[in-house]
VOBA-1610 file (N, C-alpha, C; in pm, whole numbers, padded with zeros to 5 digits, always signed):
BEGIN
Met-03220+09863-06725Met-03189+09800-06606Met-03245+09871-06480Asn-03303+09792-06399Asn-03362+09842-06274Asn-03237+09904-06172Lys-03275+10021-06119Lys-03183+10070-06025Lys-03170+09974-05894Lys-03039+09947-05843Lys-03040+09870-05738Lys-03083+09950-05609Val-03159+09885-05530Val-03221+09944-05419Val-03101+09954-05310Thr-03094+10053-05242Thr-02985+10070-05127Thr-03060+10098-04999Ile-02973+10081-04885Ile-03030+10115-04762Ile-03076+10263-04759Gln-03022+10352-04827Gln-03048+10504-04814Gln-03169+10521-04890Asp-03208+10435-05002Asp-03324+10447-05057Asp-03457+10426-04971Ile-03432+10316-04894Ile-03529+10267-04809Ile-03554+10370-04697Ala-03441+10435-04645Ala-03430+10537-04540Ala-03524+10664-04598Asp-03497+10683-04730Asp-03561+10815-04787Asp-03696+10769-04805Glu-03745+10651-04832Glu-03881+10620-04866Glu-03956+10650-04729Leu-03891+10589-04612Leu-03965+10608-04487Leu-03939+10730-04406Gly-03845+10815-04458Gly-03821+10924-04382Gly-03752+10914-04245Ile-03662+10811-04242Ile-03593+10788-04132Ile-03430+10792-04158Ser-03343+10762-04069Ser-03210+10758-04076Ser-03160+10650-04161Arg-03058+10663-04219Arg-02980+10529-04279Arg-02953+10437-04181Asn-02905+10492-04069Asn-02844+10400-03952Asn-02971+10321-03910Thr-03077+10373-03884Thr-03189+10287-03828Thr-03228+10185-03927Val-03221+10207-04059Val-03246+10106-04147Val-03148+09998-04152Ser-03011+10037-04145Ser-02908+09927-04124Ser-02922+09856-04015Lys-02967+09902-03897Lys-02964+09836-03772Lys-03093+09716-03792Ala-03203+09763-03862Ala-03320+09662-03875Ala-03280+09563-03956Ile-03213+09574-04050Ile-03175+09475-04166Ile-03070+09403-04118Asn-02988+09440-04036Asn-02862+09369-03980Asn-02907+09297-03837Asn-03027+09323-03800Asn-03062+09265-03677Asn-02993+09322-03545Ala-02944+09440-03562Ala-02875+09503-03441Ala-02967+09545-03324Glu-02913+09567-03220Glu-03006+09624-03096Glu-03042+09755-03112Gly-03125+09820-03018Gly-03145+09952-03019Gly-03251+10011-03105Ile-03352+09919-03150Ile-03455+09960-03232Ile-03583+09897-03200Ala-03697+09958-03197Ala-03810+09900-03170Ala-03875+09795-03255Asp-03928+09683-03210Asp-03979+09576-03298Asp-04092+09649-03408Ala-04168+09740-03365Ala-04241+09784-03464Ala-04180+09854-03582Thr-04076+09922-03541Thr-03998+09999-03643Thr-03926+09900-03733Arg-03861+09788-03660Arg-03797+09688-03738Arg-03888+09629-03838Glu-04000+09593-03814Glu-04095+09532-03897Glu-04139+09623-04021Lys-04162+09757-03979Lys-04203+09857-04089Lys-04076+09849-04194Ile-03948+09857-04142Ile-03839+09870-04234Ile-03826+09740-04314Leu-03834+09638-04240Leu-03819+09506-04325Leu-03923+09489-04414Gln-04062+09533-04397Gln-04157+09526-04500Gln-04141+09617-04621Lys-04099+09732-04589Lys-04044+09835-04702Lys-03942+09774-04783Ala-03833+09702-04710Ala-03728+09637-04786Ala-03788+09516-04886Val-03886+09460-04837Val-03960+09354-04927Val-04020+09424-05050Glu-04103+09540-05005Glu-04182+09600-05128Glu-04078+09669-05226Met-03971+09700-05184Met-03882+09773-05287Met-03774+09688-05337Gly-03784+09547-05309Gly-03687+09461-05363Gly-03535+09468-05326Tyr-03526+09493-05202Tyr-03381+09505-05152Tyr-03314+09370-05131Lys-03215+09348-05211Lys-03131+09222-05213Lys-03225+09102-05200Gln-03188+09009-05101Gln-03259+08876-05099Gln-03415+08903-05062Phe-03440+09019-05023Phe-03591+09042-04988Phe-03672+09032-05110Ser-03608+09066-05222Ser-03688+09045-05356Ser-03746+08907-05369Tyr-03697+08812-05304Tyr-03753+08665-05321Tyr-03895+08666-05273Phe-03926+08764-05190Phe-04054+08752-05111Phe-04177+08734-05219Ser-04177+08821-05313Ser-04282+08829-05414Ser-04298+08680-05472Ala-04187+08635-05520Ala-04192+08495-05589Ala-04244+08383-05485Met-04190+08405-05371Met-04234+08314-05260Met-04373+08309-05222Thr-04430+08426-05237Thr-04588+08446-05198Thr-04656+08371-05315Ser-04621+08392-05435Ser-04688+08322-05545Ser-04683+08175-05534Ile-04565+08127-05484Ile-04534+07966-05478Ile-04617+07927-05367Gly-04630+07997-05255Gly-04721+07964-05136Gly-04863+07956-05179Lys-04905+08050-05259Lys-05054+08056-05297Lys-05087+07931-05387Thr-04978+07888-05468Thr-04991+07764-05551Thr-05012+07645-05462Ala-04924+07634-05352Ala-04930+07530-05268Ala-05049+07520-05177Thr-05127+07646-05163Thr-05235+07630-05079Thr-05364+07574-05141Glu-05341+07565-05297Glu-05453+07513-05380Glu-05478+07370-05328His-05385+07309-05283His-05393+07153-05252His-05444+07131-05112His-05456+07245-05032His-05505+07241-04905His-05612+07326-04875Ser-05634+07372-04746Ser-05742+07482-04731Ser-05696+07601-04781Pro-05785+07714-04780Pro-05749+07841-04839Pro-05655+07894-04774Asp-05628+07879-04630Asp-05537+07945-04548Asp-05416+07851-04496Tyr-05420+07735-04535Tyr-05316+07638-04491Tyr-05250+07573-04605Ala-05112+07587-04612Ala-05030+07521-04726Ala-04967+07383-04669Gly-04947+07381-04550Gly-04875+07253-04479Gly-04799+07284-04386Glu-04732+07183-04319Glu-04630+07201-04214Glu-04478+07170-04246Ile-04403+07254-04195Ile-04255+07247-04218Ile-04194+07193-04092Ala-04112+07072-04093Ala-04048+07020-03981Ala-03900+07081-03982Ile-03882+07132-03846Ile-03747+07175-03824Ile-03675+07052-03743Phe-03568+06999-03803Phe-03480+06905-03739Phe-03357+06977-03669Thr-03335+06953-03545Thr-03213+07009-03483Thr-03161+06904-03368Thr-03029+06925-03358Thr-02974+06821-03237Thr-02947+06902-03112Gly-02974+07039-03126Gly-02935+07110-02993Gly-03079+07200-02956Tyr-03048+07274-02847Tyr-03157+07369-02810Tyr-03126+07509-02878Leu-03221+07545-02982Leu-03197+07663-03049Leu-03195+07781-02979Ala-03244+07796-02868Ala-03245+07922-02776Ala-03107+07960-02733Asn-03020+07842-02741Asn-02879+07877-02697Asn-02786+07904-02814Asn-02842+07919-02930Asn-02766+07959-03046Asn-02811+08069-03098His-02731+08183-03110His-02749+08306-03145His-02813+08316-03293Phe-02745+08259-03402Phe-02780+08248-03536Phe-02916+08167-03563Ala-02906+08055-03508Ala-03015+07968-03523Ala-03160+08015-03467Ser-03143+08087-03362Ser-03273+08135-03288Ser-03322+08253-03373Thr-03232+08328-03410Thr-03269+08476-03478Thr-03320+08432-03603Phe-03243+08332-03683Phe-03282+08297-03814Phe-03441+08225-03806Leu-03459+08135-03715Leu-03580+08075-03693Leu-03703+08166-03675Asp-03680+08261-03591Asp-03787+08345-03559Asp-03825+08434-03694Arg-03745+08480-03770Arg-03791+08534-03901Arg-03832+08450-03999Phe-03777+08313-04008Phe-03815+08209-04103Phe-03951+08181-04068His-04002+08158-03955His-04132+08126-03901His-04226+08245-03956Gln-04199+08356-03942Gln-04279+08470-03976Gln-04314+08459-04134Glu-04194+08438-04216Glu-04222+08439-04356Glu-04294+08319-04401Leu-04280+08205-04332Leu-04358+08074-04371Leu-04501+08102-04335Ala-04548+08158-04239Ala-04672+08200-04198Ala-04733+08285-04286Gln-04664+08366-04360Gln-04727+08461-04467Gln-04764+08387-04589Val-04698+08264-04614Val-04736+08189-04737Val-04827+08061-04703Gly-04856+08061-04560Gly-04947+07952-04524Gly-04904+07835-04449Phe-04765+07838-04409Phe-04715+07715-04357Phe-04688+07729-04219Ser-04710+07609-04133Ser-04675+07615-03994Ser-04550+07544-03962Ile-04496+07547-03844Ile-04376+07495-03815Ile-04395+07403-03710Ser-04317+07276-03693Ser-04300+07208-03592Ser-04159+07161-03562Thr-04099+07169-03448Thr-03963+07147-03410Thr-03954+07005-03349His-03839+06943-03411His-03833+06810-03372His-03683+06802-03328Arg-03648+06775-03197Arg-03518+06746-03146Arg-03461+06607-03175Ile-03345+06580-03240Ile-03278+06467-03269Ile-03195+06442-03132Ser-03223+06324-03069Ser-03169+06294-02935Ser-03047+06198-02987Ala-02954+06195-02874Ala-02837+06094-02886Ala-02894+05959-02919Glu-03006+05910-02864Glu-03055+05787-02891Glu-03090+05769-03037Asn-03159+05884-03086Asn-03191+05870-03236Asn-03079+05867-03322Met-02976+05948-03279Met-02846+05948-03365Met-02785+05799-03360Asn-02780+05750-03246Asn-02705+05617-03234Asn-02791+05519-03299Ser-02920+05504-03290Ser-02998+05398-03349Ser-03032+05434-03491Gly-03028+05552-03540Gly-03060+05572-03679Gly-03204+05593-03692Thr-03278+05646-03584Thr-03427+05659-03581Thr-03458+05816-03591Leu-03581+05831-03634Leu-03635+05969-03624Leu-03709+06001-03513Pro-03725+06125-03473Pro-03779+06175-03337Pro-03916+06119-03339Arg-03963+06054-03223Arg-04106+06019-03225Arg-04202+06130-03255Thr-04183+06244-03219Thr-04268+06365-03264Thr-04290+06379-03410Phe-04204+06326-03479Phe-04214+06350-03635Phe-04311+06242-03705Val-04408+06303-03767Val-04515+06209-03845Val-04490+06249-03989Lys-04432+06171-04077Lys-04411+06210-04224Lys-04545+06249-04292Glu-04642+06178-04263Glu-04764+06212-04335Glu-04823+06342-04330Arg-04777+06428-04233Arg-04834+06559-04222Arg-04737+06663-04243Ile-04624+06623-04291Ile-04514+06707-04324Ile-04492+06747-04479Thr-04479+06878-04500Thr-04446+06899-04640Thr-04299+06919-04683Gly-04220+06964-04597Gly-04077+06980-04610Gly-04002+06979-04477Ile-03869+06975-04480Ile-03789+06960-04375Ile-03678+07056-04379Val-03652+07122-04265Val-03541+07220-04258Val-03446+07177-04143Cys-03323+07154-04169Cys-03215+07095-04083Cys-03143+07206-04024Leu-03125+07233-03887Leu-03051+07320-03827Leu-02955+07254-03721Glu-02816+07293-03727Glu-02730+07223-03656Glu-02737+07066-03657Val-02752+07014-03764Val-02753+06880-03810Val-02623+06852-03878Phe-02521+06798-03819Phe-02391+06778-03884Phe-02338+06642-03888Asp-02420+06531-03850Asp-02365+06410-03849Asp-02382+06368-03984Pro-02291+06315-04070Pro-02304+06286-04215Pro-02408+06163-04217Asp-02405+06045-04143Asp-02487+05940-04147Asp-02629+05983-04130Tyr-02644+06055-04028Tyr-02785+06094-03986Tyr-02840+06187-04100Ser-02750+06283-04134Ser-02803+06371-04250Ser-02854+06264-04387Glu-02775+06179-04398Glu-02815+06098-04526Glu-02944+06019-04491Leu-02967+05984-04371Leu-03107+05929-04327Leu-03208+06017-04354Ile-03194+06142-04319Ile-03294+06261-04340Ile-03327+06261-04504Cys-03219+06275-04563Cys-03237+06290-04719Cys-03304+06183-04781Ser-03312+06067-04710Ser-03369+05947-04759Ser-03530+05941-04732Ile-03574+06021-04662Ile-03708+06011-04599Ile-03802+06024-04731Gly-03768+06109-04823Gly-03857+06129-04953Gly-03932+06245-04958Leu-03899+06360-04865Leu-03952+06485-04857Leu-03844+06601-04886Pro-03912+06704-04938Pro-03801+06832-04961Pro-03729+06858-04849Val-03587+06863-04860Val-03505+06895-04743Val-03418+07008-04775Leu-03410+07095-04675Leu-03321+07204-04681Leu-03230+07193-04558Phe-03093+07218-04576Phe-03000+07229-04471Phe-02947+07354-04453Val-02965+07417-04333Val-02894+07553-04313Val-02758+07517-04236Asp-02653+07525-04331Asp-02523+07460-04285Asp-02533+07311-04286Cys-02437+07235-04288Cys-02449+07096-04312Cys-02313+07017-04278Pro-02315+06902-04265Pro-02173+06842-04243Pro-02082+06870-04331Pro-01947+06861-04289Pro-01844+06896-04371Pro-01814+06825-04503Gly-01799+06881-04622Gly-01786+06803-04740Gly-01652+06824-04788Tyr-01558+06733-04764Tyr-01420+06752-04794Tyr-01383+06717-04928Ser-01461+06641-05006Ser-01428+06612-05134Ser-01543+06598-05229Gly-01648+06673-05198Gly-01774+06674-05285Gly-01893+06720-05212Arg-02007+06682-05258Arg-02117+06751-05200Arg-02144+06696-05058Cys-02181+06758-04971Cys-02191+06729-04834Cys-02306+06638-04798Val-02437+06698-04862Val-02556+06635-04858Val-02637+06625-04997Asn-02711+06533-04989Asn-02804+06534-05120Asn-02917+06597-05092Ala-02916+06729-05090Ala-03019+06828-05046Ala-02980+06965-05079Asp-03080+07050-05091Asp-03042+07207-05095Asp-02962+07246-04968Val-02876+07340-04977Val-02812+07390-04863Val-02805+07542-04864Leu-02828+07614-04750Leu-02810+07756-04750Leu-02708+07771-04648Met-02599+07846-04695Met-02483+07880-04625Met-02454+08035-04605Met-02384+08080-04507Met-02342+08215-04497Met-02200+08212-04574Asp-02159+08328-04621Asp-02027+08340-04685Asp-01918+08332-04584Asn-01847+08209-04584Asn-01745+08196-04477Asn-01591+08235-04521Thr-01596+08271-04659Thr-01454+08312-04721Thr-01426+08441-04735Thr-01511+08523-04776Thr-01466+08649-04831Thr-01413+08744-04716Glu-01481+08745-04623Glu-01429+08846-04508Glu-01309+08791-04424Ile-01297+08669-04414Ile-01181+08602-04351Ile-01080+08635-04426Thr-01078+08610-04567Thr-00968+08651-04666Thr-00938+08808-04635Arg-01035+08880-04648Arg-01010+09025-04635Arg-00937+09055-04494Phe-00984+09006-04381Phe-00913+09021-04268Phe-00763+08987-04253Ile-00742+08865-04329Ile-00599+08819-04331Ile-00512+08917-04401Asn-00558+08958-04518Asn-00496+09049-04600Asn-00474+09182-04538Leu-00580+09220-04439Leu-00561+09358-04353Leu-00432+09328-04272Met-00437+09211-04203Met-00332+09185-04098Met-00191+09179-04169Leu-00176+09109-04286Leu-00058+09086-04362Leu-00011+09219-04406Asp-00108+09316-04452Asp-00068+09447-04503Asp-00011+09517-04378Arg-00036+09484-04257Arg+00009+09557-04131Arg+00142+09501-04070Gly+00189+09398-04175Gly+00306+09336-04126Gly+00294+09234-04014Leu+00187+09186-03991Leu+00157+09082-03895Leu+00141+08929-03970His+00235+08860-03979His+00246+08750-04061His+00203+08617-03991Arg+00220+08603-03849Arg+00199+08506-03758Arg+00049+08496-03730Ile-00023+08416-03783Ile-00172+08426-03780Ile-00213+08259-03748Gly-00278+08256-03634Gly-00335+08100-03619Gly-00478+08082-03624Phe-00514+07969-03593Phe-00663+07947-03602Phe-00696+07858-03489Ile-00817+07887-03437Ile-00877+07820-03312Ile-01017+07752-03354Gly-01040+07626-03311Gly-01176+07573-03355Gly-01167+07427-03416Asp-01281+07369-03413Asp-01279+07231-03452Asp-01347+07243-03617Tyr-01239+07259-03706Tyr-01295+07288-03834Tyr-01359+07146-03897Asp-01360+07038-03828Asp-01436+06925-03874Asp-01599+06921-03813His-01625+07020-03746His-01750+07023-03686His-01865+07035-03789Cys-01842+07117-03884Cys-01963+07144-03993Cys-01889+07218-04117Gln-01964+07239-04211Gln-01920+07278-04338Gln-01881+07427-04315Ser-01958+07493-04235Ser-01910+07647-04234Ser-01773+07660-04157Phe-01752+07579-04055Phe-01639+07583-04000Phe-01524+07544-04081Tyr-01529+07430-04154Tyr-01439+07398-04253Tyr-01401+07505-04351Glu-01503+07567-04407Glu-01483+07672-04502Glu-01400+07791-04451Arg-01419+07829-04324Arg-01358+07923-04244Arg-01198+07875-04229Tyr-01181+07773-04194Tyr-01040+07720-04197Tyr-00973+07713-04334Arg-01070+07676-04428Arg-00998+07669-04562Arg-00969+07795-04612Ala-01054+07897-04584Ala-01033+08040-04643Ala-00897+08081-04567Tyr-00891+08053-04439Tyr-00761+08101-04362Tyr-00637+08055-04435Arg-00630+07909-04456Arg-00514+07853-04522Arg-00496+07902-04673Met-00605+07922-04739Met-00591+07954-04872Met-00533+08108-04890Ala-00594+08201-04803Ala-00549+08342-04812Ala-00393+08337-04775Met-00354+08271-04674Met-00215+08263-04636Met-00125+08226-04758Met-00174+08115-04817Met-00092+08056-04930Met-00094+08152-05029Met-00202+08230-05077Met-00197+08319-05181Met-00101+08440-05159Arg-00083+08474-05036Arg+00012+08577-05027Arg+00160+08516-04974Asn+00182+08397-05006Asn+00312+08319-04996Asn+00361+08336-04846Val+00261+08332-04743Val+00305+08338-04603Val+00286+08198-04559Pro+00385+08150-04500Pro+00377+08001-04440Pro+00286+08000-04321Val+00223+07887-04293Val+00125+07865-04176Val+00219+07797-04074Asp+00233+07849-03959Asp+00286+07785-03856Asp+00197+07676-03791Glu+00206+07567-03815Glu+00119+07460-03766Glu+00100+07464-03606Lys+00186+07510-03536Lys+00172+07510-03376Lys+00070+07601-03339Phe+00038+07702-03426Phe-00066+07819-03395Phe-00201+07767-03446Ile-00230+07641-03493Ile-00356+07589-03527Ile-00407+07507-03412Ile-00492+07544-03339Ile-00554+07465-03224Ile-00689+07406-03254Lys-00693+07284-03274Lys-00823+07213-03339Lys-00881+07152-03200Ile-00985+07219-03145Ile-01044+07156-03030Ile-01203+07182-03040His-01275+07118-02978His-01433+07119-02978His-01444+07265-02913Asn-01547+07330-02971Asn-01585+07462-02914Asn-01611+07480-02777Ser-01669+07388-02724Ser-01718+07398-02586Ser-01614+07343-02479Asp-01489+07269-02543Asp-01399+07217-02443Asp-01299+07317-02410Val-01341+07389-02302Val-01249+07503-02262Val-01123+07445-02186Asp-01142+07336-02110Asp-01017+07269-02058Asp-00921+07244-02167Ala-00941+07181-02271Ala-00847+07154-02380Ala-00808+07259-02449Leu-00876+07360-02454Leu-00830+07495-02527Leu-00718+07549-02428Gly-00749+07552-02299Gly-00671+07614-02190Gly-00520+07527-02214Asp-00539+07391-02212Asp-00414+07314-02233Asp-00341+07347-02344Ala-00402+07373-02460Ala-00341+07395-02584Ala-00268+07530-02583Leu-00328+07637-02523Leu-00264+07763-02515Leu-00158+07755-02412Asp-00160+07673-02311Asp-00061+07685-02215Asp+00075+07617-02274Ala+00027+07512-02370Ala+00149+07443-02435Ala+00225+07545-02517Leu+00166+07650-02567Leu+00250+07735-02656Leu+00367+07802-02593Asp+00493+07800-02659Asp+00617+07860-02601Asp+00609+08006-02661Glu+00532+08056-02745Glu+00518+08179-02793Glu+00381+08190-02856Tyr+00322+08318-02892Tyr+00197+08339-02932Tyr+00188+08403-03078Pro+00095+08386-03156Pro+00098+08455-03288Pro+00053+08597-03262Asp+00045+08664-03389Asp+00005+08801-03399Asp-00141+08824-03379Ala-00211+08710-03432Ala-00358+08703-03443Ala-00407+08575-03448Phe-00534+08536-03385Phe-00604+08410-03406Phe-00718+08451-03460Ile-00754+08377-03565Ile-00898+08367-03634Ile-00967+08242-03571Cys-01083+08269-03507Cys-01161+08153-03445Cys-01294+08129-03518Thr-01344+08014-03506Thr-01462+07961-03573Thr-01578+08025-03543Asn-01594+08079-03420Asn-01695+08169-03398Asn-01668+08263-03274Asp-01759+08350-03236Asp-01732+08438-03129Asp-01702+08373-02997Phe-01785+08273-02975Phe-01758+08189-02837Phe-01627+08135-02810Ser-01570+08071-02919Ser-01428+08025-02908Ser-01341+08137-02893Ala-01355+08258-02959Ala-01265+08375-02927Ala-01293+08421-02783Ile-01405+08424-02732Ile-01423+08461-02599Ile-01356+08370-02492Asp-01379+08243-02526Asp-01297+08152-02426Asp-01144+08176-02440Ala-01092+08173-02557Ala-00952+08209-02577Ala-00902+08322-02498Met-00971+08426-02519Met-00937+08552-02460Met-00944+08565-02305Gln-01051+08487-02255Gln-01071+08487-02101Gln-00953+08394-02051Leu-00925+08289-02117Leu-00799+08209-02077Leu-00673+08282-02068Leu-00646+08356-02183Leu-00520+08430-02185Leu-00521+08545-02086Ala-00644+08605-02038Ala-00628+08708-01964Ala-00610+08663-01816Gln-00651+08537-01791Gln-00634+08493-01658Gln-00477+08445-01642Lys-00407+08423-01752Lys-00268+08398-01754Lys-00189+08521-01743Asp-00226+08611-01831Asp-00149+08748-01827Asp-00246+08851-01905Arg-00284+08938-01845Arg-00388+09036-01907Arg-00315+09119-02020Lys-00198+09125-02011Lys-00134+09213-02124Lys-00134+09136-02254Leu-00157+09005-02246Leu-00163+08927-02373Leu-00292+08969-02474Leu-00379+09038-02394Leu-00502+09077-02488Leu-00455+09202-02572Ser-00344+09261-02526Ser-00299+09377-02606Ser-00187+09338-02697Gln-00152+09215-02715Gln-00058+09165-02805Gln-00107+09087-02917Ile-00210+09012-02876Ile-00276+08909-02982Ile-00403+08960-03023Arg-00417+08958-03148Arg-00554+09010-03208Arg-00644+08897-03222Phe-00777+08922-03203Phe-00882+08793-03227Phe-00981+08839-03323Leu-01021+08731-03402Leu-01129+08760-03482Leu-01230+08642-03459Gly-01365+08687-03429Gly-01456+08584-03426Gly-01526+08567-03536Phe-01646+08501-03524Phe-01748+08494-03642Phe-01883+08480-03570Asp-01984+08551-03639Asp-02128+08563-03607Asp-02177+08692-03559Asp-02085+08773-03507Asp-02113+08901-03454Asp-02248+08890-03347Thr-02207+08811-03265Thr-02315+08795-03152Thr-02316+08914-03052His-02414+08926-02979His-02443+09030-02885His-02297+09028-02788Glu-02259+08900-02748Glu-02168+08886-02667Glu-02011+08944-02710Ser-02030+08930-02851Ser-01891+08991-02907Ser-01874+09136-02880Arg-01987+09205-02872Arg-02014+09336-02875Arg-01993+09393-02722Ile-02015+09310-02631Ile-02026+09364-02490Ile-01888+09313-02414Phe-01825+09207-02468Phe-01693+09154-02405Phe-01599+09262-02418Tyr-01495+09265-02313Tyr-01396+09368-02318Tyr-01255+09307-02335Pro-01175+09339-02447Pro-01210+09437-02543Pro-01317+09384-02645Pro-01409+09479-02698Pro-01505+09422-02799Pro-01425+09343-02910Ile-01492+09239-02953Ile-01428+09141-03050Ile-01467+09181-03192Ser-01371+09182-03272Ser-01385+09197-03410Ser-01457+09059-03455Ser-01555+09072-03549Ser-01623+08957-03590Ser-01666+08957-03741Val-01726+08858-03780Val-01782+08848-03913Val-01944+08858-03907His-01998+08953-03942His-02165+08957-03931His-02227+08882-04035Ile-02322+08782-03983Ile-02421+08716-04052Ile-02550+08786-04066His-02604+08795-04178His-02743+08861-04188His-02849+08758-04166Ser-02869+08736-04046Ser-02956+08635-03998Ser-03103+08672-04006Gln-03127+08806-04055Gln-03266+08858-04080Gln-03295+08850-04227Val-03181+08833-04314Val-03205+08819-04450Val-03193+08693-04483Met-03123+08602-04436Met-03108+08468-04480Met-03237+08376-04488Pro-03330+08428-04419Pro-03474+08325-04401Pro-03525+08341-04536Phe-03516+08463-04598Phe-03589+08484-04740Phe-03509+08383-04829Ser-03391+08365-04815Ser-03321+08274-04918Ser-03362+08123-04880Ala-03382+08106-04763Ala-03422+07968-04723Ala-03569+07939-04773Leu-03654+08045-04772Leu-03783+08029-04820Leu-03782+08009-04968His-03708+08069-05041His-03693+08056-05186His-03631+07904-05195Leu-03557+07870-05146Leu-03498+07730-05156Leu-03594+07622-05135Leu-03656+07631-05018Leu-03755+07523-04977Leu-03886+07534-05058Met-03939+07650-05092Met-04062+07652-05153Met-04040+07620-05299Ser-03932+07649-05361Ser-03904+07595-05497Ser-03869+07459-05516Arg-03813+07393-05407Arg-03791+07258-05395Arg-03937+07166-05390Ile-03999+07231-05313Ile-04156+07174-05274Ile-04231+07176-05422Asn-04210+07295-05487Asn-04278+07312-05620Asn-04220+07223-05736Glu-04097+07229-05730Glu-04018+07133-05831Glu-03929+07043-05770Pro-03968+06922-05727Pro-03901+06827-05638Pro-03785+06767-05705Thr-03775+06773-05850Thr-03664+06690-05919Thr-03567+06782-05979Met-03572+06912-05951Met-03458+07010-06011Met-03327+06966-05917Asp-03226+07026-05995Asp-03085+06998-05943Asp-03064+07066-05810Phe-02984+06985-05703Phe-02957+07045-05578Phe-02882+07165-05599Arg-02907+07284-05500Arg-02844+07411-05514Arg-02793+07436-05377Thr-02677+07504-05377Thr-02632+07562-05241Thr-02611+07724-05266Ile-02677+07786-05176Ile-02680+07944-05184Ile-02602+08006-05075Tyr-02516+08089-05093Tyr-02437+08166-05008Tyr-02497+08313-04993Cys-02522+08357-04865Cys-02550+08480-04823Cys-02443+08563-04778Glu-02445+08687-04832Glu-02312+08770-04792Glu-02303+08800-04634Thr-02163+08809-04608Thr-02139+08857-04452Thr-02056+08973-04463Asp-02044+09044-04338Asp-01974+09170-04335Asp-01857+09164-04221Leu-01731+09202-04245Leu-01643+09223-04154Leu-01659+09341-04069Val-01656+09309-03931Val-01684+09413-03828Val-01561+09429-03746Leu-01479+09520-03772Leu-01352+09568-03682Leu-01380+09610-03546Arg-01339+09554-03444Arg-01355+09626-03305Arg-01222+09625-03235Glu-01208+09665-03117Glu-01084+09685-03050Glu-00996+09557-03040Ser-01057+09430-03054Ser-00960+09319-03028Ser-00874+09320-03142Thr-00872+09401-03238Thr-00774+09376-03352Thr-00730+09511-03400Glu-00772+09626-03338Glu-00729+09745-03356Glu-00632+09822-03274Phe-00513+09759-03268Phe-00399+09817-03197Phe-00276+09771-03254
//
């Protein structure tokens, strides 16, 4: 059996510190782009985790190029309902994904789905099916519109998807982050510390990842025979700060901890409570999700769940290219690991 490649192995190979390698792989700040690129390339060469897909994808890309020009395999359309520059995960993911697609001969075109497209069930005017090889959906969570995309007749990959409460959310391949393991771990840490009143903030109907985070919260509490106090579940749209403020004001007491669907809902809640009484931030623990830059510079720094947004594009490449190569295979859902990052918002 081949030895599992570790971060330390990559560091030893390059003659640099383990911490530098970890920063590059986890897309942390404080590292030069050239150094990051060198480390990621070495990870590919050594077959570190999902980076081992790269060799297989290169061969698939070469097969695809046989049907086109020697240097061009086709065009991948990105469908999105928002502006990706405003989304930490999507922008970081897409930057790396673009680089990996280019190495196997594919270009990218981005097509924003407008409210008019959504309401009328039409495709963006910029989308020309005849020149597209495959579609990747980012921030596309409307079930009916997702079904429309799946009916186009092209290979489709969803990065996250509409919530599927009773079965498959879309008839396509899906790439997800692990939304369960680290939330379960966090809840067990809190319960072991005697903190039993744990709440949840966020719209768990928004997308599959939010739903899975909510489901993990309830399941972890149930498995430890700890009842969920329903008044500590605040179901609001992530950007509706006024509704969140009203919900927090309506509470006659607060839980020991809040689990939030992402870092920004945690930041909004913490800011609102600080305006009410700064002391509340030393009484209520907050866990976000995504490990954004904002979670690290906010005070107090927010505990979060880190998404490997530099690694997930390799899994996306694997799913999309293999679907292009074998369009009739069964649909697949792949989960990429996440890591719990504890900071001051929960360390008291």
